C-alpha positions as CSV (number, residue, x, y, z in Angstrom):
1,M,16.9,-15.1,-44.4
2,A,14.9,-16.1,-41.3
3,L,15.8,-19.2,-39.3
4,K,12.6,-21.0,-38.8
5,P,12.2,-23.0,-35.6
6,H,12.8,-26.7,-35.6
7,T,14.5,-26.5,-39.1
8,Q,17.9,-28.1,-39.6
9,Y,20.6,-25.8,-41.0
10,S,24.3,-26.2,-41.5
11,K,26.7,-24.4,-39.3
12,K,27.8,-22.4,-42.3
13,V,24.2,-21.1,-42.9
14,Y,23.8,-20.2,-39.3
15,L,27.0,-18.2,-39.2
16,E,26.3,-16.4,-42.5
17,T,22.8,-15.4,-41.3
18,L,24.1,-14.1,-38.0
19,Q,26.8,-12.1,-39.8
20,K,24.0,-10.5,-41.9
21,V,22.0,-9.7,-38.7
22,A,25.1,-8.2,-37.1
23,K,25.8,-6.0,-40.2
24,N,22.2,-4.7,-40.5
25,P,20.2,-5.6,-37.4
26,E,17.5,-3.0,-38.2
27,E,16.3,-5.3,-41.1
28,Y,15.6,-8.2,-38.6
29,L,13.8,-6.4,-35.8
30,E,10.5,-8.1,-36.6
31,D,11.9,-11.5,-37.5
32,E,10.3,-14.3,-35.6
33,S,13.5,-16.1,-34.6
34,L,16.1,-13.3,-34.9
35,G,14.2,-10.3,-33.6
36,A,15.5,-10.6,-30.0
37,I,19.2,-10.7,-31.2
38,A,18.5,-7.8,-33.6
39,N,16.9,-5.7,-30.9
40,A,19.8,-6.4,-28.5
41,L,22.3,-5.4,-31.2
42,V,20.4,-2.2,-31.9
43,E,20.3,-1.3,-28.2
44,E,24.0,-2.1,-27.8
45,A,24.9,0.2,-30.7
46,K,23.1,3.2,-29.2
47,E,25.4,5.9,-28.0
48,P,25.2,6.5,-24.2
49,I,23.3,9.5,-23.0
50,A,25.7,12.4,-22.7
51,M,26.7,13.4,-19.1
52,R,27.5,16.9,-17.9
53,E,31.2,17.7,-18.4
54,K,31.4,19.1,-14.9
55,H,29.4,17.9,-11.9
56,L,26.9,20.3,-10.2
57,D,28.1,21.7,-6.9
58,F,26.7,20.0,-3.8
59,K,27.2,20.3,-0.1
60,I,29.3,17.7,1.7
61,Y,28.9,17.3,5.5
62,G,31.9,15.8,7.4
63,E,34.0,15.5,4.2
64,E,37.2,14.7,6.2
65,H,35.6,11.4,7.3
66,I,34.2,10.3,3.9
67,E,36.0,7.8,1.7
68,Q,37.0,8.8,-1.8
69,G,34.9,6.0,-3.4
70,A,31.7,7.6,-2.0
71,M,32.8,11.1,-3.1
72,H,33.5,9.8,-6.7
73,Q,30.1,8.2,-6.9
74,M,28.4,11.5,-5.8
75,Y,30.4,13.4,-8.4
76,T,29.2,11.0,-11.1
77,A,25.6,11.3,-9.9
78,M,25.8,15.1,-10.1
79,K,26.8,14.9,-13.8
80,L,23.5,13.2,-14.7
81,P,21.5,15.4,-17.2
82,V,18.4,14.9,-14.9
83,A,20.2,16.0,-11.7
84,D,18.9,19.1,-10.0
85,S,20.7,19.2,-6.7
86,G,22.3,16.9,-4.2
87,A,24.1,16.5,-0.8
88,L,26.4,14.0,0.9
89,M,25.8,13.1,4.5
90,P,28.6,12.6,7.1
91,D,27.9,8.8,7.4
92,A,28.5,8.3,3.6
93,H,30.3,5.3,2.2
94,Q,30.5,3.6,-1.2
95,G,27.5,1.7,-2.5
96,Y,26.1,0.9,-5.9
97,G,25.2,3.9,-8.1
98,L,24.4,6.5,-5.5
99,P,26.6,6.2,-2.4
100,I,25.1,5.3,0.9
101,G,24.4,8.6,2.5
102,G,23.8,10.3,-0.9
103,V,20.9,12.6,-1.5
104,L,19.9,13.4,-5.1
105,A,17.1,15.5,-6.5
106,T,16.2,14.8,-10.1
107,K,13.8,16.4,-12.6
108,N,10.8,14.2,-13.6
109,S,12.8,11.0,-13.2
110,V,13.3,8.3,-10.6
111,I,16.4,6.2,-10.2
112,P,15.7,2.7,-8.7
113,Y,19.3,2.3,-7.5
114,G,19.1,5.8,-6.1
115,V,16.4,4.5,-3.8
116,G,18.3,1.3,-3.2
117,V,17.6,-2.5,-3.1
118,D,16.0,-2.4,0.3
119,I,13.1,0.0,-0.5
120,G,11.7,1.7,2.5
121,C,14.4,0.5,5.0
122,R,13.4,2.4,8.1
123,M,13.7,3.0,11.8
124,C,10.9,2.6,14.3
125,L,11.1,3.5,18.0
126,S,8.5,2.8,20.7
127,I,8.8,4.5,24.1
128,Y,7.1,2.8,27.1
129,D,6.0,4.0,30.4
130,M,8.4,1.6,32.1
131,P,11.5,2.4,34.2
132,K,14.8,1.6,32.5
133,E,15.7,-0.6,35.5
134,R,13.5,-3.3,33.9
135,L,16.2,-3.9,31.4
136,Q,18.2,-5.4,34.2
137,T,15.5,-6.9,36.5
138,D,13.6,-8.5,33.6
139,K,16.6,-9.1,31.3
140,E,15.9,-12.9,30.8
141,V,12.3,-12.3,30.0
142,L,13.1,-9.5,27.5
143,K,15.7,-11.8,25.8
144,K,13.1,-14.5,25.5
145,M,10.6,-12.0,24.0
146,L,13.1,-11.0,21.4
147,S,14.0,-14.5,20.5
148,N,10.4,-15.7,20.3
149,N,8.8,-12.7,18.6
150,T,11.4,-11.7,15.9
151,R,12.5,-13.4,12.8
152,F,15.5,-12.4,10.6
153,G,16.9,-13.2,7.2
154,S,15.3,-16.2,5.6
155,A,13.3,-17.2,8.7
156,S,9.6,-16.3,9.0
157,F,6.8,-17.0,11.5
158,Q,4.8,-20.2,11.2
159,R,1.6,-18.1,11.3
160,S,1.7,-14.6,9.8
161,M,-0.4,-11.8,11.1
162,D,-2.9,-10.3,8.7
163,H,-2.6,-6.7,7.5
164,E,-4.7,-4.3,5.4
165,I,-1.7,-3.8,3.1
166,F,-2.6,-7.0,1.3
167,E,-5.9,-5.4,0.1
168,R,-4.0,-2.8,-1.9
169,D,-4.8,-2.5,-5.6
170,E,-1.1,-2.8,-6.5
171,F,-1.1,-6.5,-5.6
172,R,-3.8,-7.0,-8.3
173,E,-2.7,-4.5,-10.9
174,L,1.1,-4.6,-11.1
175,E,2.4,-7.8,-12.7
176,V,5.7,-7.7,-10.8
177,V,4.1,-7.1,-7.4
178,K,1.3,-9.6,-8.1
179,N,3.8,-12.5,-8.2
180,L,5.3,-11.4,-4.9
181,K,2.2,-11.3,-2.7
182,D,2.6,-14.8,-1.3
183,R,6.2,-14.2,-0.4
184,A,5.3,-10.8,1.2
185,W,2.6,-12.6,3.2
186,R,5.1,-15.1,4.6
187,Q,7.7,-12.5,5.5
188,I,5.5,-9.8,7.1
189,G,6.5,-8.9,10.6
190,S,10.1,-10.2,10.0
191,S,13.4,-8.4,9.6
192,G,16.2,-8.6,7.0
193,G,19.8,-9.8,7.6
194,G,22.9,-7.7,7.7
195,N,22.6,-4.6,9.9
196,H,18.9,-5.0,10.7
197,F,18.0,-5.4,14.3
198,V,15.4,-5.3,17.1
199,E,16.6,-4.1,20.4
200,F,15.5,-3.0,23.9
201,G,17.3,0.0,25.4
202,V,17.2,3.2,27.4
203,V,15.4,6.2,26.0
204,R,16.5,9.6,27.4
205,I,14.3,12.6,26.6
206,T,16.4,15.7,27.0
207,E,14.3,18.5,25.6
208,E,11.5,19.9,27.8
209,E,9.6,21.1,24.7
210,N,9.0,17.9,22.6
211,E,6.3,16.6,20.3
212,F,5.7,13.6,22.6
213,N,4.5,15.6,25.6
214,L,6.9,13.5,27.7
215,P,8.8,15.0,30.7
216,P,12.6,14.8,30.4
217,G,13.9,11.6,31.9
218,S,14.7,7.9,31.2
219,Y,12.3,5.4,29.8
220,M,12.5,1.8,28.4
221,G,12.3,1.7,24.6
222,L,12.3,-0.7,21.6
223,L,14.1,0.2,18.4
224,S,13.8,-1.7,15.1
225,H,15.7,-1.4,11.8
226,S,14.6,-3.2,8.7
227,G,13.0,-2.8,5.3
228,S,10.7,-4.3,2.7
229,R,12.2,-7.8,2.6
230,G,11.9,-9.8,-0.6
231,L,9.1,-7.6,-1.9
232,G,11.3,-4.5,-2.1
233,A,14.4,-6.4,-3.3
234,N,12.5,-7.9,-6.3
235,I,10.9,-4.6,-7.2
236,A,14.3,-2.9,-7.1
237,R,15.9,-5.6,-9.2
238,H,13.2,-5.6,-11.9
239,Y,13.0,-1.9,-12.4
240,T,16.7,-1.3,-12.1
241,N,17.2,-3.8,-15.0
242,L,14.4,-2.1,-16.9
243,A,16.0,1.4,-16.3
244,M,19.4,0.2,-17.4
245,A,17.9,-1.4,-20.6
246,T,16.1,1.8,-21.6
247,T,18.4,4.5,-20.3
248,K,21.9,3.8,-21.6
249,L,24.6,5.6,-19.6
250,P,28.4,5.5,-19.6
251,Q,29.8,2.5,-17.8
252,E,30.7,4.4,-14.6
253,A,27.1,5.7,-14.3
254,R,25.2,2.7,-15.5
255,H,23.6,2.0,-12.0
256,L,22.2,5.5,-12.0
257,A,19.8,4.7,-15.0
258,W,16.5,6.4,-14.5
259,L,12.8,5.9,-15.5
260,D,11.0,8.9,-16.8
261,M,8.0,9.8,-14.5
262,D,5.8,10.3,-17.6
263,T,6.3,6.7,-18.8
264,D,4.3,3.6,-17.8
265,A,7.5,2.1,-16.3
266,G,8.2,5.2,-14.2
267,K,4.6,5.3,-12.9
268,E,4.7,1.5,-12.2
269,Y,7.9,1.8,-10.2
270,W,6.6,4.8,-8.2
271,A,3.5,2.8,-7.2
272,A,5.5,-0.3,-6.4
273,M,8.0,1.7,-4.4
274,N,5.3,3.3,-2.3
275,L,3.7,-0.1,-1.7
276,A,7.1,-1.5,-0.6
277,G,7.6,1.4,1.7
278,D,4.2,0.9,3.3
279,Y,4.9,-2.8,3.6
280,A,8.2,-2.0,5.4
281,S,6.2,0.2,7.8
282,A,3.7,-2.7,8.4
283,C,6.5,-5.1,9.2
284,H,7.8,-2.7,11.9
285,H,4.3,-2.2,13.3
286,Q,3.8,-5.9,13.7
287,I,7.2,-6.3,15.4
288,H,6.2,-3.6,17.9
289,E,2.7,-5.1,18.3
290,R,4.1,-8.5,19.2
291,M,6.4,-6.9,21.8
292,A,3.6,-4.8,23.2
293,I,1.5,-7.9,23.8
294,G,4.4,-9.5,25.6
295,L,5.0,-6.4,27.7
296,H,1.3,-6.1,28.4
297,T,1.3,-2.4,27.5
298,T,1.0,0.1,24.7
299,P,3.7,2.6,23.9
300,L,3.5,6.2,25.1
301,T,4.6,7.3,21.6
302,R,6.3,6.1,18.5
303,V,8.9,7.7,16.2
304,E,9.7,6.3,12.7
305,N,11.2,7.3,9.4
306,H,12.3,5.8,6.0
307,H,15.9,6.2,4.9
308,N,15.9,4.4,1.5
309,F,13.2,6.0,-0.5
310,A,12.2,8.8,-3.0
311,W,9.8,11.6,-2.4
312,K,8.1,14.3,-4.5
313,E,9.3,17.6,-3.0
314,K,9.9,21.2,-4.1
315,N,13.4,22.6,-4.8
316,V,14.5,26.1,-3.8
317,Q,12.9,27.5,-7.0
318,G,9.6,26.0,-6.1
319,E,9.7,23.3,-8.8
320,E,8.7,19.7,-8.1
321,V,11.7,17.3,-8.0
322,I,12.2,13.7,-7.0
323,V,14.4,13.5,-3.9
324,H,16.3,10.2,-3.5
325,R,17.6,9.5,0.0
326,K,19.7,6.4,-0.1
327,G,20.8,5.9,3.4
328,A,19.7,9.4,4.5
329,T,17.0,10.6,7.0
330,P,14.3,13.2,6.0
331,A,15.1,16.3,8.0
332,G,12.6,18.9,6.8
333,E,11.6,21.6,9.2
334,G,9.9,19.9,12.2
335,V,10.2,16.4,10.8
336,L,11.1,13.8,13.4
337,G,13.4,10.9,12.9
338,I,15.9,8.4,14.5
339,I,19.6,8.3,13.7
340,P,21.0,5.1,15.2
341,G,24.6,4.6,16.4
342,S,26.0,1.1,16.9
343,M,25.5,-1.7,19.5
344,T,27.4,0.3,22.1
345,A,26.8,3.8,21.0
346,P,23.6,5.8,21.4
347,G,21.3,6.7,18.6
348,Y,19.5,10.1,18.5
349,I,15.9,11.2,18.3
350,V,16.0,14.3,16.1
351,R,13.9,17.1,14.7
352,G,14.8,18.4,11.3
353,R,15.7,22.1,10.8
354,G,14.8,22.1,7.0
355,I,18.2,23.2,5.6
356,A,18.0,23.6,1.8
357,H,21.7,22.8,1.2
358,S,21.2,19.3,2.7
359,I,18.0,18.8,0.6
360,N,16.2,18.7,3.9
361,S,18.2,15.6,4.9
362,A,20.5,14.2,7.6
363,S,22.5,11.0,8.1
364,H,20.8,7.7,8.5
365,G,23.2,6.4,11.1
366,A,26.9,6.3,12.1
367,G,28.0,4.8,8.8
368,R,30.6,2.1,8.2
369,V,34.3,2.7,8.7
370,M,35.1,-0.9,7.8
371,S,33.6,-3.1,5.1
372,R,32.1,-6.3,6.2
373,T,35.0,-8.3,4.8
374,Q,37.5,-6.0,6.5
375,A,35.7,-6.3,9.8
376,K,35.7,-10.1,9.6
377,K,39.4,-10.2,8.8
378,T,40.7,-7.7,11.4
379,L,38.4,-8.0,14.4
380,D,38.4,-10.9,16.9
381,E,35.4,-12.3,18.8
382,T,37.1,-12.1,22.2
383,G,37.9,-8.4,21.9
384,V,34.4,-7.5,20.6
385,S,32.8,-9.5,23.4
386,R,34.8,-7.7,26.0
387,H,33.8,-4.4,24.5
388,L,30.2,-5.3,24.6
389,K,30.4,-6.5,28.2
390,D,32.2,-3.2,29.2
391,H,29.2,-1.3,27.8
392,G,26.6,-3.6,29.4
393,V,25.2,-4.8,26.1
394,E,24.0,-8.3,25.4
395,V,23.8,-9.5,21.8
396,L,21.5,-12.3,20.5
397,G,22.8,-13.4,17.1
398,S,25.3,-11.4,15.2
399,G,28.7,-11.5,13.5
400,L,32.0,-9.6,13.5
401,D,30.8,-7.6,10.4
402,E,28.3,-5.8,12.7
403,A,30.7,-5.2,15.6
404,P,30.7,-1.6,17.0
405,M,34.2,-1.0,15.7
406,A,33.0,-1.4,12.1
407,Y,31.2,1.9,12.4
408,K,32.1,5.5,12.6
409,D,31.9,7.4,15.9
410,I,28.2,8.6,16.0
411,N,29.1,11.7,17.9
412,T,31.6,12.8,15.2
413,V,28.8,12.2,12.7
414,M,26.3,14.2,14.7
415,N,28.8,17.1,15.2
416,S,29.2,17.3,11.4
417,Q,25.4,17.9,11.0
418,R,24.5,20.1,13.9
419,E,23.0,22.6,11.6
420,L,20.7,20.0,10.1
421,V,18.9,18.6,13.1
422,E,18.0,19.3,16.8
423,I,18.5,16.5,19.2
424,L,15.5,15.8,21.4
425,G,16.7,12.6,23.1
426,S,18.7,9.4,22.7
427,F,18.4,5.7,22.6
428,T,21.1,3.4,24.1
429,P,20.9,-0.3,23.2
430,K,21.1,-2.9,26.0
431,I,19.7,-6.1,24.6
432,V,20.3,-6.5,20.8
433,R,18.7,-9.1,18.5
434,M,20.2,-9.5,15.0
435,C,20.2,-12.1,12.2
436,G,21.5,-15.6,13.0
437,D,22.0,-17.5,16.2
438,K,25.8,-17.0,16.5
439,R,26.9,-15.3,19.7
440,F,30.2,-13.7,20.4
441,K,32.4,-15.6,22.8
442,E,31.7,-15.3,26.5
443,V,34.3,-13.2,28.3
444,D,35.2,-13.8,32.0
């Protein structure tokens, strides 16, 4: 018995009909008014896809410094039937689905939550032909430049800069992306909240043989960290929900649901993901362009890399796999990248060594040692301010959740991955701009 719209029925008839649907939902799949309920019941009744009984072996770097929650998430990921290989980086900590710092190669499938919500989150470093002393002599000018030429969180520029990214076919052909174009236009050139930043600092080139053709020494640099803003977040949300609806997994693995690369949904996500990654890159380039205008110069060189993304690569058998790096830096042989530290600790310019056991990857930063909640509860503004002052760092807008003490020791992390990357140089922050206008207390 179908329930026709706008027809009055007694409560008893409704209940009797719903009981019939619950008992035999297959008979109501095409029903005009009950089809949605019937389909949901059929999906709910499906048995979850079987996981491997034992997880595949994978390499762990810096295991003694990694929390058990992240380890457990990686064990679960390596039980997926589509898993090919994996690795856990020394900055790893617990996330959703794949842990932050997790690298997972899969066969013919892409996991939206294996990429992460902030698709294409990346680092970008510009190195200028300017002495590091300008960070002191021109400090007030540089602070003003950061305040005037960056936007974080929900803030955006009154006048957006145009970019060729908006001519891409995906904005016309993908329904999900089409509806996000206006928002992407408003947010281009801005940065997200949380741990995203734009900062001036000291670049030290230590290797005589480097891809930049720069002599060893100290330079002024600009480092930015951000992703694909609302565009990437909405793409991630839509396709994660779609993957979870179509790939039913046991409860503990539900966020690792995948999309088959041969399906329309898988192809759509791949196109949307790559668009979001290119958009993230465009945001960084506009940030650096605005700064270059203010500095009246162009950079000597630029280094950049994604660390929330998926790539088509070859495994050790020469087969194509989808490599998810959720909070991990590509470190194939000769590949350049930046691994940041904290507000008071240097980040490193690196060259990948191409180590197969790491799935050609390295850490994406120092990694958190305190959750945001824990940092807010246990740290105090006066102590953090004194620490920043002792290191000669000035912060424009931040909170206790991003204090240096909330992060692991970057040198410990780098020592755990010496076999994965060569260090070509470093970047030490001096003037840091982050989300919000809150400043730590002044310390005498």
